C-alpha positions as CSV (number, residue, x, y, z in Angstrom):
1,M,12.0,5.2,2.0
2,T,8.4,5.9,2.8
3,L,6.0,3.0,3.4
4,A,4.6,3.5,0.0
5,E,8.0,3.2,-1.6
6,E,8.9,0.1,0.4
7,F,5.6,-1.4,-0.7
8,L,6.4,-0.8,-4.4
9,V,9.8,-2.4,-4.1
10,L,8.2,-5.5,-2.9
11,A,5.1,-5.3,-5.1
12,Y,7.1,-5.5,-8.3
13,R,8.7,-8.8,-9.5
14,E,12.5,-8.9,-9.5
15,D,12.6,-11.1,-12.6
16,T,10.1,-9.4,-14.9
17,G,9.7,-5.9,-13.4
18,R,6.0,-6.3,-13.5
19,P,3.6,-5.9,-10.5
20,R,2.6,-9.0,-8.6
21,L,-1.0,-7.5,-8.3
22,G,-3.8,-6.5,-10.5
23,G,-4.1,-2.8,-11.2
24,N,-7.0,-2.1,-8.9
25,Q,-5.5,-4.0,-6.0
26,L,-2.2,-2.2,-6.6
27,D,-4.0,1.1,-6.6
28,A,-5.9,0.4,-3.4
29,A,-2.8,-0.9,-1.6
30,L,-0.7,2.1,-2.6
31,A,-3.5,4.5,-1.6
32,G,-3.6,2.7,1.8
33,S,0.2,2.8,2.1
34,A,0.1,6.6,1.6
35,I,-2.6,7.1,4.1
36,V,-0.9,4.9,6.7
37,E,2.4,6.8,6.1
38,L,0.6,10.1,6.6
39,T,-0.9,8.9,9.9
40,L,2.4,7.5,11.1
41,E,4.0,10.9,10.4
42,G,1.2,12.7,12.2
43,A,0.0,14.6,9.1
44,L,-3.5,12.9,9.4
45,R,-5.3,11.7,12.4
46,M,-8.7,10.1,13.2
47,T,-11.4,12.2,14.9
48,E,-12.3,11.2,18.4
49,P,-15.9,10.2,19.4
50,G,-17.9,13.3,20.4
51,E,-15.1,15.7,19.2
52,P,-16.7,19.2,18.8
53,G,-17.1,20.3,15.2
54,Q,-16.0,17.0,13.7
55,K,-17.8,14.0,12.3
56,K,-17.1,10.5,13.7
57,D,-14.3,8.3,12.2
58,R,-12.9,10.9,9.8
59,L,-9.4,11.5,8.7
60,V,-8.4,15.1,9.4
61,S,-5.4,17.2,8.6
62,T,-3.2,18.1,11.6
63,G,-1.3,20.9,9.9
64,I,1.9,18.9,10.0
65,R,3.6,18.8,6.6
66,P,4.8,15.4,5.5
67,A,8.4,14.9,4.7
68,D,7.6,13.6,1.2
69,S,6.1,16.2,-1.0
70,R,4.6,13.4,-3.2
71,L,2.4,12.4,-0.3
72,A,1.7,16.0,0.9
73,A,-0.8,16.5,-1.9
74,L,-2.9,13.6,-0.7
75,V,-3.6,15.2,2.7
76,A,-6.2,17.5,1.2
77,V,-7.8,14.5,-0.6
78,A,-8.1,12.5,2.6
79,D,-9.1,15.4,4.9
80,G,-12.7,15.1,6.2
81,R,-13.2,11.6,4.7
82,K,-13.7,8.2,6.3
83,P,-10.5,6.0,5.6
84,K,-12.4,3.8,3.2
85,D,-13.7,6.8,1.2
86,A,-10.2,8.3,1.2
87,V,-8.7,5.1,-0.1
88,G,-11.4,5.0,-2.8
89,K,-10.9,8.6,-3.7
90,I,-7.1,8.3,-4.0
91,A,-7.3,5.0,-5.9
92,G,-9.8,6.5,-8.4
93,F,-12.7,4.2,-7.4
94,A,-14.9,7.2,-6.4
95,A,-13.5,9.9,-8.7
96,W,-12.4,10.5,-12.3
97,R,-8.8,11.1,-11.2
98,N,-6.6,8.2,-10.1
99,H,-4.2,9.7,-7.6
100,S,-2.6,6.3,-6.9
101,R,-1.4,5.9,-10.5
102,T,0.0,9.4,-10.5
103,L,1.7,8.7,-7.2
104,R,3.0,5.3,-8.4
105,D,4.5,6.8,-11.5
106,A,6.2,9.6,-9.5
107,L,7.5,7.3,-6.8
108,L,8.8,4.7,-9.2
109,H,10.7,7.4,-11.1
110,D,12.1,8.7,-7.8
111,L,13.2,5.1,-6.9
112,A,14.8,4.8,-10.3
113,E,16.7,8.0,-9.9
114,A,18.0,6.7,-6.5
115,G,19.1,3.4,-8.0
116,R,16.5,1.4,-6.0
117,V,14.7,0.2,-9.1
118,T,15.7,-0.1,-12.8
119,M,13.3,1.1,-15.5
120,T,13.2,-0.6,-18.8
121,T,10.7,-0.5,-21.7
122,S,9.5,-3.2,-24.0
123,K,7.1,-3.5,-26.9
124,T,4.3,-6.1,-27.4
125,L,3.6,-7.1,-31.0
126,G,6.0,-4.3,-31.9
127,L,3.3,-1.7,-31.2
128,F,2.5,-1.3,-27.5
129,T,5.1,0.0,-25.2
130,S,5.2,-1.1,-21.6
131,T,7.4,0.0,-18.8
132,N,9.0,-2.4,-16.4
133,W,10.4,-1.6,-12.9
134,T,12.9,-4.1,-11.6
135,P,13.8,-3.7,-7.9
136,D,17.5,-3.5,-7.0
137,P,18.3,-6.9,-5.5
138,A,20.1,-5.4,-2.5
139,E,17.3,-2.9,-1.8
140,R,14.6,-5.4,-2.1
141,A,16.5,-7.8,0.2
142,R,16.9,-5.1,2.8
143,V,13.1,-4.4,2.9
144,A,12.1,-8.1,2.5
145,Q,14.4,-9.1,5.4
146,R,12.5,-6.9,7.8
147,V,9.2,-8.4,6.7
148,R,10.6,-12.0,6.7
149,A,11.9,-11.5,10.3
150,A,8.4,-10.6,11.4
151,V,6.3,-13.2,9.5
152,V,8.7,-16.1,9.1
153,D,11.1,-15.8,12.0
154,G,8.5,-14.5,14.4
155,T,10.3,-11.4,15.7
156,D,8.3,-8.5,17.0
157,P,8.1,-5.8,14.3
158,D,8.4,-2.1,14.9
159,D,5.5,0.1,13.9
160,R,6.7,0.8,10.4
161,T,7.4,-2.9,9.7
162,A,4.0,-3.9,11.2
163,A,2.3,-1.3,8.9
164,L,4.1,-2.7,5.9
165,V,3.2,-6.3,6.9
166,S,-0.4,-5.3,7.4
167,I,-0.6,-3.7,3.9
168,L,1.0,-6.8,2.3
169,H,-1.4,-9.0,4.2
170,A,-4.3,-7.0,3.0
171,V,-3.5,-7.8,-0.6
172,D,-2.3,-11.4,0.1
173,L,1.2,-10.7,-1.0
174,L,3.1,-12.3,1.9
175,P,3.0,-15.9,0.7
176,K,4.2,-14.8,-2.8
177,L,7.2,-13.0,-1.3
178,F,8.3,-16.0,0.8
179,P,7.4,-19.1,-1.3
180,D,9.9,-21.2,0.7
181,A,8.0,-20.7,3.9
182,D,4.8,-22.4,5.0
183,K,2.0,-20.5,3.3
184,R,-0.6,-21.0,6.1
185,A,1.9,-20.0,8.8
186,V,2.9,-16.9,6.9
187,K,-0.8,-15.9,6.4
188,N,-1.6,-16.5,10.0
189,R,1.4,-14.5,11.2
190,G,0.5,-11.6,8.9
191,K,-3.1,-11.7,10.3
192,A,-1.8,-11.7,13.9
193,I,0.5,-8.7,13.3
194,N,-2.3,-6.9,11.5
195,E,-4.7,-7.4,14.5
196,S,-2.1,-6.6,17.2
197,E,-1.8,-3.3,19.0
198,W,0.7,-1.2,17.0
199,G,0.8,2.3,15.6
200,G,-2.3,3.6,17.3
201,P,-6.0,3.3,16.3
202,A,-5.8,5.7,13.3
203,V,-3.2,3.7,11.5
204,R,-4.9,0.4,12.2
205,K,-8.2,1.8,11.1
206,A,-6.6,2.9,7.8
207,V,-5.2,-0.6,7.2
208,Q,-8.6,-2.2,7.9
209,E,-10.2,0.1,5.4
210,V,-7.6,-0.9,2.8
211,Q,-8.5,-4.5,3.4
212,A,-12.2,-3.7,3.0
213,V,-11.7,-1.8,-0.2
214,T,-9.4,-4.6,-1.6
215,V,-12.0,-7.3,-0.9
216,A,-14.6,-5.2,-2.6
217,V,-12.3,-4.8,-5.6
218,I,-11.6,-8.6,-5.8
219,V,-15.4,-9.4,-5.5
220,A,-16.3,-6.8,-8.2
221,T,-13.6,-8.1,-10.6
222,T,-14.6,-11.7,-10.1
223,T,-18.3,-10.8,-10.7
224,V,-17.5,-9.0,-13.9
225,T,-15.3,-11.9,-15.1
226,S,-18.0,-14.5,-14.2
227,T,-20.7,-12.5,-15.9
228,G,-18.5,-11.9,-19.0
229,S,-17.8,-15.7,-19.3
């Protein structure tokens, strides 16, 4: 599975099939997961300071085609943009089109076809249909065990696991995934992994931008809610 797919398996509740995050947070985190995956695969890279013909701190296409065609379409969206702007563009915060929701729907259907999640539909008040995505227990356990080993057991994660931990840390999902563990310890371990030297500067920069965008989303949502009340 790609990093984006692993994130989705953990982001949806195993009892209700509903996401553990609000829509904007989920969109930002999935956008970030996609960008991090593309940098891990080498399809995107960060420009170097003083690089001829390139602006500073921009994601640029390398010409390497990603293994997942669902993610390949996002290379052009991110190309030439700062990571924060790329996350906002993909998540629909800075454009009319929300690429994250399109990607989420496509990836969830792929996961359902592979038996990694189960799709069910339900109606509210007999009128409004909603779709639930319940992770397969064995698949979820497999992904969660890697994360747990890193944030609860204290083992050193590989780059892909560190990337996943960092994304989960960015949206404060780690304590929700492991309620039996000490909440503060899990948060601190997630923060430490996020700030450690893994994956190269391009990947870490993308994760940092995901965090910045997520914080902005939370602040904006809180402000709107407070104003409305």
